[in-house]
C-alpha positions in Angstrom: 7.6 28.9 -331.0 10.0 28.6 -327.5 12.7 30.2 -328.1 13.6 33.6 -327.3 14.6 36.6 -328.8 16.8 39.6 -329.4 17.0 42.3 -332.0 20.8 44.8 -331.3 19.6 47.6 -332.9 16.1 49.4 -332.6 15.8 51.5 -335.4 13.5 51.2 -338.2 13.8 47.2 -339.2 14.7 46.1 -335.9 10.9 47.5 -334.7 9.0 46.5 -338.5 10.6 43.1 -337.1 9.6 43.0 -334.2 5.9 44.2 -334.4 5.3 41.7 -337.5 6.3 38.6 -335.0 4.2 40.6 -332.6 1.6 41.0 -334.4 1.7 37.2 -336.5 1.5 36.0 -332.5 4.3 33.4 -333.9 6.5 34.7 -330.4 4.8 36.0 -327.0 6.4 40.2 -326.5 8.0 38.6 -323.7 10.1 36.9 -325.6 11.0 39.3 -327.7 14.1 41.9 -326.5 15.1 44.8 -328.6 18.0 46.9 -327.9 19.2 49.9 -328.3 21.3 53.6 -326.8 18.6 55.2 -326.1 15.7 52.4 -325.1 13.7 55.1 -324.2 12.7 55.6 -327.5 11.3 52.0 -327.9 8.5 52.8 -325.0 5.7 51.9 -327.6 7.4 48.2 -327.4 7.7 47.9 -324.1 3.7 49.0 -323.5 3.7 45.5 -325.5 5.2 43.8 -323.5 8.4 43.8 -325.3 11.6 43.7 -323.3 13.8 46.8 -323.7 18.0 47.0 -322.7 20.7 49.2 -323.8 23.1 46.7 -323.4 23.9 44.2 -325.8 25.4 41.7 -323.5 22.0 41.1 -321.5 20.3 40.0 -325.1 22.7 37.5 -325.5 22.0 36.1 -321.6 18.3 36.5 -322.7 17.9 35.3 -326.2 18.9 31.7 -328.6 18.7 33.6 -331.6 20.4 37.2 -332.0 19.4 39.3 -335.1 22.0 41.9 -335.7 19.9 45.1 -337.2 22.3 47.7 -336.4 23.7 50.2 -339.4 26.6 48.7 -341.3 29.0 50.8 -340.0 28.7 50.3 -336.3 28.8 45.8 -337.1 32.5 45.7 -336.4 32.2 47.2 -333.0 28.9 45.4 -332.1 30.2 42.0 -333.1 33.8 42.5 -331.4 31.8 43.3 -327.6 29.7 40.1 -329.0 32.0 37.5 -329.6 33.6 36.5 -325.7 29.7 36.0 -324.6 28.8 34.2 -327.5 27.9 30.1 -327.0 28.5 28.3 -329.9 25.9 25.6 -328.8 22.6 27.9 -328.2 23.5 30.8 -330.0 22.2 31.9 -333.6 23.0 34.9 -335.1 21.3 36.7 -338.0 22.6 39.4 -339.7 19.5 41.7 -342.0 22.7 44.4 -342.5 23.0 45.4 -345.9 26.5 44.8 -347.8 27.9 42.7 -345.1 28.7 39.9 -345.8 28.7 36.1 -343.6 32.7 36.2 -344.1 32.9 39.5 -342.8 31.3 38.5 -339.8 32.8 35.8 -339.0 36.1 36.9 -339.5 35.5 39.3 -336.6 34.3 36.6 -334.2 36.5 33.9 -335.7 34.2 31.0 -334.4 32.0 28.9 -336.7 28.8 30.0 -335.1 25.6 29.3 -336.8 25.1 32.3 -338.8 22.7 33.3 -341.0 22.1 36.2 -343.5 18.6 38.0 -343.8 18.0 40.3 -346.7 14.3 41.8 -346.0 12.7 44.9 -348.2 10.4 47.5 -346.6 7.0 45.8 -346.8 8.4 43.7 -343.9 6.0 46.0 -342.0 3.4 45.1 -343.1 4.2 41.3 -343.2 4.4 41.4 -346.6 8.1 41.0 -346.8 10.5 39.0 -349.9 13.5 37.8 -347.7 15.8 36.4 -349.1 18.3 33.9 -346.4 21.6 32.8 -347.0 23.3 30.7 -344.4 26.6 29.3 -342.9 27.4 26.5 -340.1 23.4 25.4 -339.7 22.3 22.9 -339.1 19.1 21.8 -341.2 16.7 22.0 -338.3 18.1 25.6 -337.4 18.1 26.9 -340.6 14.3 25.6 -340.6 13.9 27.5 -337.2 14.9 30.7 -339.2 12.7 30.6 -342.2 9.6 30.4 -340.3 10.5 33.4 -338.5 10.5 35.2 -341.4 7.6 33.2 -342.6 5.9 35.1 -340.1 6.8 38.3 -342.1 6.0 37.6 -346.1 7.8 35.3 -347.9 11.0 33.1 -348.4 13.4 31.9 -350.1 16.7 30.6 -349.5 19.9 31.3 -352.0 23.4 30.9 -351.9 25.1 33.8 -350.6 26.4 34.9 -353.8 23.2 35.5 -355.7 23.1 38.4 -352.1 23.2 41.4 -354.5 21.4 39.8 -357.5 18.5 39.7 -354.7 19.6 43.3 -353.7 18.4 44.5 -356.8 15.1 42.4 -357.1 13.9 42.4 -353.7 14.5 45.7 -352.6 15.4 48.0 -355.0 12.4 46.5 -356.9 10.3 47.7 -354.5 11.5 50.9 -355.8 10.5 49.7 -359.6 6.9 49.0 -358.4 6.1 52.3 -357.2 7.5 54.4 -360.1 5.1 51.6 -362.6 2.7 52.2 -360.1 3.2 56.4 -359.7 3.1 56.1 -363.9 -0.5 54.4 -363.8 -1.4 57.0 -361.1 -0.2 59.4 -363.6 -1.9 58.1 -366.6 -5.0 57.6 -365.0 -5.4 61.2 -364.1 -5.0 62.0 -367.6 -7.8 59.6 -369.0 -10.2 61.1 -366.3 -9.4 60.0 -363.0 -9.0 62.1 -360.0 -6.1 61.1 -358.0 -7.0 59.0 -355.2 -9.1 56.7 -356.9 -6.5 56.6 -359.7 -3.9 55.7 -356.7 -6.5 53.2 -355.4 -7.3 51.2 -358.7 -3.4 50.9 -359.5 -2.6 50.0 -355.7 -4.9 46.8 -356.3 -4.9 46.3 -359.3 -1.0 46.2 -359.1 -1.7 43.7 -356.1 -4.1 41.5 -357.3 -1.9 40.9 -360.5 0.9 39.9 -358.3 -1.5 37.2 -356.5 -2.5 35.7 -359.1 1.3 34.3 -359.8 2.0 33.8 -356.8 -1.2 31.9 -356.2 -2.1 30.4 -359.2 2.0 29.5 -359.9 1.3 30.9 -363.3 3.8 33.1 -366.0 3.3 36.5 -366.2 2.8 35.9 -369.9 0.1 33.4 -369.4 -2.0 36.3 -367.4 -1.8 38.4 -370.1 -2.9 36.2 -372.8 -6.2 35.9 -370.7 -6.7 40.2 -371.1 -5.3 40.6 -375.0 -8.4 40.3 -377.2 -7.2 40.9 -381.0 -7.9 44.1 -382.2 -8.6 45.0 -378.4 -7.0 48.3 -376.3 -5.2 46.1 -374.1 -2.2 43.9 -376.6 -2.8 47.9 -378.2 -1.6 49.7 -375.2 0.9 47.0 -374.6 3.0 46.9 -377.7 2.8 50.9 -377.4 4.5 50.6 -374.7 7.8 48.1 -375.7 7.4 50.3 -378.6 8.4 52.9 -376.3 11.0 51.0 -374.7 8.9 49.5 -371.4 11.0 46.2 -371.0 14.1 46.9 -371.9 14.2 49.8 -370.3 13.2 47.9 -366.8 15.5 45.4 -367.4 18.7 47.4 -369.0 17.4 49.5 -364.8 17.7 46.4 -363.3 21.2 45.3 -364.7 22.7 48.8 -363.9 21.9 48.9 -359.9 23.3 45.6 -359.6 26.7 47.0 -361.7 26.4 49.7 -359.1 26.3 47.4 -356.5 29.9 45.1 -357.8 31.4 48.6 -358.0 30.9 49.7 -354.5 31.7 46.6 -353.0 35.3 46.5 -355.3 35.9 49.5 -354.1 
């Protein structure tokens, strides 16, 4: 990629994005600048060739693509300082800040700058994120550039912004739901005879393999389930007991409850 990237906010997410982009080879370390109030904490990035600074306006002078990765309560002050220095013809703004809409950002900037809202999940740290994007005032070429950045960090889907709250539940909260399933699988494995380390390895790799089957074959989960269920077999016996105990219905209810919580919080 020819364009330079600035990440405003060198916290956990900003750092994870930086490290993922370096590992991918998509951009050279010298094409990335990361800002933080105390840049000395970014020394590990600086040693890899990344530029660091405590000056957000320097980031605007340096970069074409600006990734906003500050805390939600900081975004208004940050945008007010950046606004006079934004170049509508040059800059693309990307916000990875939870709960901050493009409308909110636009209302502060008061200009139709190319703007993207991105919602990655914690697997971005290992380049396995599910990132949802919604865009405003972007050309197709610009959206392709932003998509290419996040494709270095996992899978990407472009959605309508009205679905961002739902995407937060499915992709971000979903990581916790998956972890809870894996934990239960480990506990079950221990109960039937495995030690914790072995049960953890088997459970995690099995879930990873199951997910890869869906991603690579583009099949429906029920198609893959049918391949491992035989008449009067142990798999169908276990599945039926799980459904009797409310496995699927409780998961669906949990997803709906998380979504309702987000809507309620946004309304307050």
